[in-house]
Backbone as a chain_set.jsonl record, in Angstrom:
{"seq": "MRADGRVLPVGGKTGTGDQRYDTYGAGGRLIQSRVVNRSATFVFNIDERFFGTLIAYVPGAQAADYDFTSALPVQLLKLLAPQLMPMLARADAPMTPPP", "coords": {"N": [[-24.329, -45.853, 25.393], [-24.641, -46.841, 22.087], [-26.657, -49.321, 20.319], [-25.061, -50.483, 18.404], [-22.589, -50.308, 19.496], [-21.246, -47.908, 19.322], [-20.248, -44.84, 20.882], [-22.476, -42.746, 22.64], [-22.706, -39.433, 22.532], [-22.981, -37.191, 25.253], [-23.678, -34.127, 26.764], [-23.577, -31.33, 29.048], [-24.727, -28.831, 31.45], [-24.583, -28.056, 34.836], [-26.28, -26.842, 37.795], [-26.761, -25.501, 41.052], [-29.004, -24.298, 43.494], [-29.439, -22.538, 46.491], [-31.58, -20.834, 47.876], [-32.024, -18.184, 50.05], [-33.002, -15.785, 52.548], [-30.87, -13.758, 54.189], [-30.093, -12.065, 57.181], [-27.957, -9.682, 58.425], [-26.013, -8.438, 61.148], [-24.197, -5.95, 63.043], [-20.711, -5.952, 62.383], [-20.846, -8.025, 60.586], [-22.185, -10.22, 61.555], [-24.319, -13.005, 61.409], [-27.7, -12.746, 61.807], [-30.235, -13.751, 61.227], [-31.521, -16.373, 59.179], [-33.513, -17.215, 56.559], [-34.948, -19.783, 54.823], [-35.794, -19.99, 51.408], [-36.09, -21.532, 49.012], [-34.897, -24.541, 47.352], [-32.92, -25.704, 44.691], [-31.893, -27.742, 41.919], [-30.33, -28.172, 38.846], [-30.017, -29.611, 35.596], [-29.039, -29.005, 32.473], [-29.061, -30.37, 29.337], [-27.614, -32.043, 26.442], [-28.091, -34.631, 24.117], [-26.347, -36.403, 21.865], [-26.765, -34.9, 18.678], [-29.316, -34.018, 18.416], [-31.113, -34.013, 20.56], [-32.291, -32.261, 23.349], [-32.601, -31.017, 26.67], [-33.971, -30.261, 29.956], [-33.608, -30.948, 33.338], [-35.007, -30.568, 36.499], [-34.752, -30.4, 39.971], [-36.695, -29.387, 42.625], [-37.528, -27.746, 45.601], [-39.901, -26.012, 47.282], [-40.285, -23.26, 49.595], [-40.049, -23.205, 53.257], [-39.584, -25.868, 53.934], [-37.508, -26.637, 52.333], [-35.168, -26.431, 53.719], [-34.764, -28.869, 54.834], [-33.57, -30.426, 52.946], [-30.695, -31.493, 51.142], [-29.523, -31.672, 48.546], [-27.573, -31.781, 45.485], [-26.626, -30.641, 42.168], [-25.999, -33.057, 41.142], [-28.124, -34.74, 41.48], [-30.251, -34.33, 39.415], [-28.661, -35.179, 37.276], [-28.254, -37.874, 37.842], [-30.908, -38.674, 37.599], [-31.288, -38.445, 34.833], [-29.599, -40.497, 34.012], [-31.038, -42.662, 35.035], [-33.295, -42.5, 33.441], [-32.32, -43.148, 30.962], [-32.57, -45.859, 29.798], [-35.275, -45.809, 28.939], [-35.182, -43.776, 27.104], [-33.529, -44.661, 25.081], [-34.771, -46.179, 22.859], [-36.023, -44.085, 21.426], [-33.801, -42.533, 20.798], [-32.459, -44.312, 19.168], [-34.175, -44.424, 16.973], [-33.727, -41.905, 16.065], [-31.25, -42.142, 14.95], [-31.724, -43.116, 12.466], [-31.759, -42.237, 9.005], [-32.883, -38.969, 8.178], [-35.895, -38.214, 6.506], [-36.968, -36.054, 3.991], [-39.929, -33.994, 4.148], [-42.87, -34.68, 2.097]], "CA": [[-23.75, -46.614, 24.313], [-25.627, -47.266, 21.088], [-26.763, -50.769, 20.129], [-23.948, -50.947, 17.564], [-21.348, -50.161, 20.25], [-20.709, -46.543, 19.244], [-20.51, -43.989, 22.048], [-23.519, -41.746, 22.492], [-22.198, -38.246, 23.234], [-23.891, -36.446, 26.125], [-23.025, -32.985, 27.393], [-24.528, -30.537, 29.803], [-24.305, -27.859, 32.452], [-25.328, -28.215, 36.082], [-26.337, -25.69, 38.694], [-27.458, -25.743, 42.31], [-29.409, -23.063, 44.161], [-29.905, -22.592, 47.879], [-32.033, -19.463, 48.021], [-32.438, -17.817, 51.407], [-32.844, -14.395, 52.965], [-30.0, -13.654, 55.361], [-30.027, -10.75, 57.812], [-26.68, -9.545, 59.138], [-25.895, -7.341, 62.088], [-22.901, -5.284, 63.127], [-19.545, -6.827, 62.28], [-21.112, -9.129, 59.668], [-22.756, -11.353, 62.293], [-25.59, -13.484, 60.884], [-28.765, -12.643, 62.8], [-31.337, -14.624, 60.843], [-31.47, -16.949, 57.845], [-34.811, -17.812, 56.223], [-34.858, -20.553, 53.577], [-36.842, -19.686, 50.437], [-36.255, -22.753, 48.233], [-33.662, -25.216, 46.938], [-33.082, -26.241, 43.348], [-30.741, -28.311, 41.229], [-30.693, -28.223, 37.432], [-29.092, -30.161, 34.601], [-29.415, -28.718, 31.096], [-28.243, -31.358, 28.641], [-27.829, -32.44, 25.059], [-27.721, -36.004, 23.797], [-26.006, -36.41, 20.447], [-26.943, -33.575, 18.075], [-30.729, -33.739, 18.176], [-31.958, -34.022, 21.751], [-31.922, -31.288, 24.365], [-33.59, -30.999, 27.727], [-33.659, -29.712, 31.264], [-34.165, -31.641, 34.495], [-34.922, -29.693, 37.672], [-35.264, -30.828, 41.275], [-37.068, -28.125, 43.256], [-38.296, -27.822, 46.848], [-40.266, -24.643, 47.651], [-40.62, -22.9, 50.97], [-39.195, -23.488, 54.41], [-39.208, -27.286, 53.974], [-36.262, -26.807, 51.573], [-34.066, -26.541, 54.689], [-34.604, -30.286, 55.168], [-32.968, -31.103, 51.802], [-29.291, -31.132, 50.918], [-29.093, -32.27, 47.287], [-26.809, -30.95, 44.556], [-26.992, -30.86, 40.771], [-25.78, -34.47, 40.801], [-29.421, -35.412, 41.514], [-30.856, -34.441, 38.091], [-27.788, -35.973, 36.409], [-28.593, -39.269, 38.131], [-32.229, -38.924, 37.029], [-31.109, -38.699, 33.403], [-29.044, -41.844, 33.89], [-32.126, -43.608, 35.271], [-34.222, -42.426, 32.316], [-31.638, -43.553, 29.732], [-33.146, -47.025, 29.112], [-36.526, -45.438, 28.279], [-34.869, -42.851, 26.013], [-32.731, -45.31, 24.036], [-35.507, -46.453, 21.623], [-36.214, -42.837, 20.7], [-32.5, -42.142, 20.265], [-32.153, -45.234, 18.071], [-34.944, -43.963, 15.806], [-33.103, -40.667, 15.585], [-30.075, -42.511, 14.16], [-32.147, -43.392, 11.104], [-31.666, -41.028, 8.164], [-34.087, -38.143, 8.126], [-36.448, -38.096, 5.165], [-37.633, -34.751, 3.871], [-41.384, -34.101, 3.966], [-43.275, -34.695, 0.668]], "C": [[-24.879, -47.037, 23.381], [-25.607, -48.786, 20.937], [-25.596, -51.319, 19.306], [-22.587, -50.748, 18.231], [-20.729, -48.778, 20.189], [-21.11, -45.749, 20.487], [-21.589, -42.974, 21.706], [-23.072, -40.499, 23.245], [-23.297, -37.515, 24.009], [-23.091, -35.306, 26.745], [-24.048, -32.197, 28.191], [-23.876, -29.581, 30.773], [-25.198, -28.016, 33.667], [-25.344, -26.91, 36.869], [-27.165, -26.034, 39.919], [-27.791, -24.401, 42.949], [-29.912, -23.33, 45.558], [-30.328, -21.161, 48.214], [-32.56, -19.227, 49.432], [-32.26, -16.32, 51.599], [-32.021, -14.397, 54.241], [-30.002, -12.218, 55.871], [-28.767, -10.712, 58.664], [-26.706, -8.323, 60.044], [-24.506, -6.734, 62.038], [-21.769, -6.302, 63.078], [-19.762, -8.03, 61.375], [-21.691, -10.362, 60.337], [-24.124, -11.712, 61.723], [-26.629, -13.487, 62.005], [-29.881, -13.651, 62.504], [-31.112, -15.134, 59.425], [-32.784, -17.662, 57.593], [-34.7, -18.484, 54.862], [-36.056, -20.219, 52.694], [-37.134, -20.917, 49.578], [-34.884, -23.355, 47.94], [-33.923, -25.811, 45.564], [-31.76, -26.812, 42.839], [-31.169, -28.56, 39.792], [-29.598, -28.882, 36.617], [-29.689, -29.879, 33.235], [-28.487, -29.571, 30.238], [-28.547, -31.451, 27.153], [-27.355, -33.886, 24.918], [-27.545, -36.055, 22.289], [-26.256, -35.006, 19.895], [-28.401, -33.153, 17.972], [-31.586, -33.579, 19.424], [-31.392, -33.098, 22.814], [-32.985, -31.307, 25.453], [-33.072, -30.374, 29.001], [-34.357, -30.554, 32.326], [-33.943, -30.751, 35.707], [-35.495, -30.41, 38.891], [-35.505, -29.548, 42.061], [-37.892, -28.387, 44.511], [-38.61, -26.387, 47.267], [-40.444, -24.48, 49.156], [-39.635, -23.368, 52.018], [-38.762, -24.95, 54.478], [-37.932, -27.567, 53.174], [-35.056, -26.937, 52.502], [-33.782, -27.995, 55.057], [-33.903, -31.074, 54.061], [-31.563, -30.588, 51.555], [-28.778, -31.795, 49.641], [-28.302, -31.265, 46.45], [-27.277, -31.255, 43.139], [-26.67, -32.279, 40.311], [-27.112, -35.219, 40.771], [-30.069, -35.458, 40.13], [-29.975, -35.197, 37.089], [-28.088, -37.459, 36.602], [-29.979, -39.617, 37.574], [-32.13, -39.198, 35.535], [-30.534, -40.093, 33.176], [-30.123, -42.902, 34.095], [-33.121, -43.643, 34.108], [-33.624, -42.979, 31.019], [-32.254, -44.784, 29.065], [-34.458, -46.707, 28.379], [-36.28, -44.52, 27.077], [-34.187, -43.542, 24.825], [-33.532, -45.658, 22.775], [-35.723, -45.197, 20.777], [-34.901, -42.373, 20.076], [-32.105, -43.039, 19.097], [-32.919, -44.834, 16.81], [-34.31, -42.727, 15.217], [-31.857, -40.953, 14.764], [-30.436, -42.806, 12.713], [-32.063, -42.114, 10.278], [-32.992, -40.271, 8.141], [-34.576, -38.072, 6.685], [-37.185, -36.771, 5.086], [-39.137, -34.949, 3.681], [-41.731, -34.055, 2.483], [-43.604, -33.308, 0.162]], "O": [[-25.924, -47.521, 23.817], [-24.666, -49.452, 21.368], [-25.189, -52.467, 19.481], [-21.55, -50.988, 17.612], [-19.784, -48.494, 20.924], [-22.176, -45.966, 21.063], [-21.606, -42.415, 20.61], [-23.059, -40.5, 24.476], [-24.385, -37.26, 23.493], [-21.963, -35.501, 27.196], [-25.253, -32.383, 28.022], [-22.653, -29.524, 30.904], [-26.42, -28.1, 33.545], [-24.538, -26.009, 36.64], [-28.149, -26.768, 39.832], [-26.972, -23.482, 42.95], [-30.714, -24.237, 45.783], [-29.548, -20.379, 48.759], [-33.413, -19.959, 49.934], [-31.473, -15.676, 50.905], [-32.426, -14.97, 55.253], [-29.923, -11.272, 55.088], [-28.535, -11.58, 59.506], [-27.34, -7.313, 59.739], [-23.739, -6.976, 61.106], [-21.864, -7.381, 63.664], [-18.957, -8.961, 61.384], [-21.689, -11.442, 59.746], [-24.987, -10.848, 61.569], [-26.452, -14.153, 63.025], [-30.398, -14.31, 63.405], [-30.58, -14.419, 58.575], [-33.14, -18.596, 58.311], [-34.393, -17.831, 53.864], [-37.191, -20.169, 53.168], [-38.292, -21.306, 49.429], [-33.85, -22.758, 48.24], [-34.997, -26.351, 45.299], [-30.675, -26.419, 43.269], [-32.248, -29.098, 39.546], [-28.411, -28.735, 36.906], [-30.722, -30.444, 32.875], [-27.267, -29.508, 30.389], [-29.589, -31.0, 26.678], [-26.361, -34.299, 25.516], [-28.477, -35.784, 21.533], [-25.984, -34.022, 20.582], [-28.699, -32.057, 17.497], [-32.695, -33.051, 19.337], [-30.205, -33.134, 23.14], [-34.151, -31.586, 25.175], [-31.902, -30.007, 29.112], [-35.551, -30.836, 32.223], [-32.844, -30.242, 35.925], [-36.595, -30.959, 38.838], [-34.611, -28.707, 42.156], [-38.846, -29.165, 44.482], [-37.696, -25.621, 47.574], [-40.717, -25.439, 49.879], [-38.546, -23.856, 51.713], [-37.697, -25.254, 55.016], [-37.336, -28.634, 53.328], [-34.032, -27.496, 52.109], [-32.695, -28.319, 55.533], [-33.664, -32.271, 54.22], [-31.276, -29.404, 51.736], [-27.713, -32.414, 49.651], [-28.361, -30.058, 46.684], [-28.21, -32.032, 42.937], [-27.034, -32.662, 39.2], [-27.218, -36.242, 40.095], [-30.42, -36.551, 39.685], [-30.496, -35.795, 36.147], [-28.166, -38.211, 35.631], [-30.195, -40.743, 37.125], [-32.812, -40.086, 35.022], [-30.942, -40.791, 32.248], [-30.128, -43.924, 33.409], [-33.717, -44.682, 33.824], [-34.362, -43.25, 30.073], [-32.449, -44.761, 27.849], [-34.724, -47.271, 27.318], [-37.079, -44.492, 26.142], [-34.264, -43.058, 23.696], [-33.011, -45.448, 21.68], [-35.617, -45.245, 19.552], [-34.89, -41.875, 18.95], [-31.483, -42.575, 18.141], [-32.378, -44.896, 15.706], [-34.35, -42.52, 14.004], [-31.438, -40.115, 13.965], [-29.579, -42.756, 11.831], [-32.275, -41.022, 10.805], [-34.069, -40.864, 8.091], [-33.786, -37.894, 5.758], [-37.932, -36.407, 5.994], [-39.567, -35.956, 3.119], [-40.993, -33.469, 1.691], [-43.958, -33.145, -1.005]]}, "num_chains": 1, "name": "protein.A"}
């Protein structure tokens, strides 16, 4: 919400990755599963001028210890919102063309 009470439009697309190598045997039986990494992404726009990407990423076998979804980077953006608001407020000011 802007300081003047107007809604600040935010949009985006999320995605979650659980990359692993799976080896299957006869009859589709899973023989082995090796975790490669885990990721969650939120690509977003705020109003008409601000765009960004937030990524949570865990490389290697330790990724098996994590079970996050793309809701994680969305929550990070919500936590960052108070720090972003001054910059967004400046963006509401009319743009002046360069001399």
